[in-house]
C-alpha positions, -999 to +999 in steps of 0.1 A: -026+102+000+001+129+004+010+153-022+043+148-041+058+179-024+056+161+009+081+135-002+111+159-001+106+179-033+113+214-020+122+234-051+107+269-055+075+269-075+090+280-109+117+254-107+093+227-097+070+235-126+100+234-150+109+200-137+074+187-139+073+200-176+105+181-185+093+149-167+059+152-185+075+154-219+097+124-211+067+105-198+047+112-230+074+098-251+075+067-229+037+064-231+038+063-269+064+036-268+044+017-241+012+019-262+030+002-290+046-024-268+016-034-247-020-029-256-039-061-246-051-046-213-070-015-203-088+000-173-126+003-170-145+025-146-157+002-118-171+028-093-169+066-087-179+094-064-153+089-037-133+115-018-096+108-016-097+070-018-066+052-004-076+015-001-099-010-019-105-041+002-125-072-006-151-085+019-139-119+030-174-134+031-194-118+003-179-120-031-199-091-045-189-067-017-159-044-014-149-015+008-134+018-002-113+036+024-115+074+022-087+094+038-112+117+055-123+090+078-151+070+060-152+035+047-177+031+019-195-001+010-197-013-026-223-040-035-223-051-071-204-018-080-231+003-063-221+025-033-245+021-004-259+052+012-249+040+047-211+038+052-195+007+067-177+030+093-172+066+099-144+078+122-144+112+140-117+129+160-089+122+135-064+144+117-067+144+079-043+171+068-016+163+042-005+127+046-026+120+077-061+105+079-077+071+077-050+051+058-056+014+061-081-015+065-076-052+069-101-080+078-090-107+102-084-142+087-113-155+108-136-126+099-164-149+090-166-161+126-152-132+146-164-102+126-131-085+134-114-059+113-086-034+118-081+002+107-050+025+108-054+062+112-039+093+127-057+107+157-065+144+164-029+149+177-014+132+146-003+100+162-008+065+147-037+044+160-044+008+150-080+000+162-100-031+162-137-032+154-164-058+147-192-058+122-227-051+137-249-080+147-279-068+128-262-058+095-230-073+082-225-043+059-223-019+088-196-019+115-204-015+152-188+018+162-190+009+199-168-021+195-137+000+190-105-011+208-072+007+202-041-015+204-019-005+233+016-003+220+030+012+252+014-012+277-020-015+292-018+016+313-003+039+287-017+058+256-030+036+229-011+051+200+024+053+184+038+088+187+045+106+155+070+135+159+060+151+125+030+151+103+043+131+073+055+096+067+028+078+086+028+046+065-007+034+072-011+002+053-024-030+071-022-065+057-024-100+072+004-123+062+000-160+050+006-171+086-023-150+099-003-123+116-010-086+111+017-065+094+018-028+101+040-005+080+054+025+099+071+055+084+102+070+099+083+097+118+085+124+091+102+157+085+130+150+059+161+128+061+149+110+093+164+135+116+160+113+147+175+082+128+143+063+138+145+038+110+178+025+124+168+027+161+155-005+176+138+011+206+112+029+185+085+014+162+090+041+136+106+033+103+098-004+107+075-032+096+057-046+126+042-081+130+018-090+157-007-117+165-041-101+171-060-134+177-064-127+214-095-126+235-116-094+235-105-086+271-068-088+263-054-056+278-032-046+248-050-063+219-022-084+206+007-107+215+041-108+200+048-140+179+075-161+195+094-163+163+096-126+157+133-118+149+139-094+178+122-112+206+146-114+236+168-086+224+171-049+233+149-040+203+111-038+204+098-073+199+070-062+176+095-053+149+097-075+119+121-055+097+141-023+099+150+005+075+119+019+060+112+056+051+075+055+043+062+020+033+030+034+019+016+003+002+027-034+004+012-068-003+018-105-001+020-127-032-012-147-026-002-183-017-038-195-021-036-186-058-002-200-065+019-172-052+051-174-032+039-156+000+066-130-005+062-095+010+066-068-016+069-032-003+069+001-021+090+024+001+087+061-008+121+078-013+135+112-003+149+134-030+163+111-056+152+074-055+120+053-052+124+017-042+106-017-041+117-042-015+112-080-019+112-103+011+107-140+007+082-158+029+091-157+066+124-139+060+121-115+089+148-095+105+161-077+074+173-041+073+163-022+042+188+005+048+171+039+053+185+064+062+220+052+053+206+042+019+180+057-004+171+030-028+204+013-038+224+044-031+241+060-001+222+088+016+234+096+051+264+077+065+269+098+096+256+071+119+260+034+118+233+010+108+214-008+136+229-040+122+243-055+090+240-065+063+217-041+046+192-056+021+191-038-013+158-032-031+148-055-059+142-024-080+146+014-078+140+043-101+151+080-100+130+111-099+132+118-136+107+088-138+085+096-108+085+109-072+064+087-050+061+050-055+028+032-049+033-004-041+008-029-057+002-066-062+014-096-080-013-105-105-029-139-097-063-135-114-076-152-145-093-127-168-060-111-181-039-129-207-018-157-191+014-137-196+004-114-168+003-141-141+032-135-117+038-100-129+040-073-101+019-042-108+030-009-092+026+029-098+041+063-092+017+087-075+037+117-085+034+110-122+003+088-125+023+061-142+017+023-140+041-005-147+045-043-142+075-065-140+079-102-137+093-114-104+108-148-105+119-166-073+153-182-072+161-215-055+169-196-024+136-178-024+149-144-034+132-126-063+147-116-097+132-086-115+128-087-153+107-075-182+096-041-170+067-028-191+048+005-187+010+003-190+000+039-185-011+047-220-028+013-225-047+017-192-058+052-201-076+043-234-111+042-217-106+065-188-077+086-174-061+068-145-050+100-127-029+099-096-027+063-083-029+062-045-033+024-042-042-009-058-067-036-047-077-071-055-112-087-055-122-122-044-111-136-078-077-121-076-085-094-102-067-061-100-080-026-093-065+009-094-075+037-071-075+071-088-071+095-059-087+126-074-081+150-046-114+168-046-147+159-030-163+130-050-139+128-078-120+097-067-126+066-088-120+028-087-108+013-120-106-023-129-078-037-151-094-058-178-084-074-211-089-055-244-117-072-264-105-075-300-126-055-325-144-075-352-129-070-386-146-044-408-150-067-438-168-098-428-199-117-437-222-137-415-229-171-431-263-185-422 
């Protein structure tokens, strides 16, 4: 996970420390208020000892197994909360500086039969690679490293990566949508202010959400096909594009239809100098333009060049940099152990400040989402263990929600589970026999 300074905060050290101090004081005041307003949930330590964890992914076949993606290139296996000594997968020859590294993992919908899964990482030159692997034949908890196939975005005879002109804004998340296609969030290529206007240029995959069908034979020369109903098929734009106008869609998720969700795609898109945003896309509503670099959040940023197309879609929510500096997208809660009032609430965080909130998202008759009832949970979640800097969220096979505490040093990353607070027994009571 990148440091906050990578997101466009370029003040000299003394000024940055002053601003952090002011924001911290404001945050403490909000935490006190949040503790009074909401104290029926907390976070418990689920597992620890990880190095820069950036993703927590449920095994699709075994309910007691999850995988923790470490930015340095290793995927750890958790069985009944215990980390196995042998990693699921270890990648070499990747760049791990700053915002680069192993950034995403997704299991194919037919994983039980095919054994396929996909990872997103930056190679030694800093370019984005999406690679397919399969689990090993002899041990389902270990991947077959020799099964690697890199998707070929430039055609069968060309390099199997997406060129990144700068080291930051790599996106990196992977998720399969309700229809079974793979969604790949791509940042704008980095630097600051999208100097190449990639997010509004249809001939590049940068600054976009991509959607591809990876259910192709093993010998397919590029590893995917473009769905016929992708919005830019038969246009001058790249057909893999699902949506335009992202700066750095670090984490996104789908509202789980199998647990009563809407199937909406909800994206936390990291902002530049002033605004963080969350974008809401109803099920199958491809072809939208979320505005970057003309818009940062719901505000004008750089109007020097026209949009690729109109209209621009405004975020469902945005917040300024007095609140936080790097949004971490999360999940709509669809589990069962938390109080019923949390079902349908979207949990998200800010990496720069280590703060966590939830909001109710209610779909309208047209499928759009309405945002209401924002609540901060930072203080409540910190009663058992400090949540630290939140790099990502995860869900298990029951739809329960987890927080990834990034740490930053070797072995100090943690996985926290959001759980209900168990009421304490009253002090004055008598057991009647």
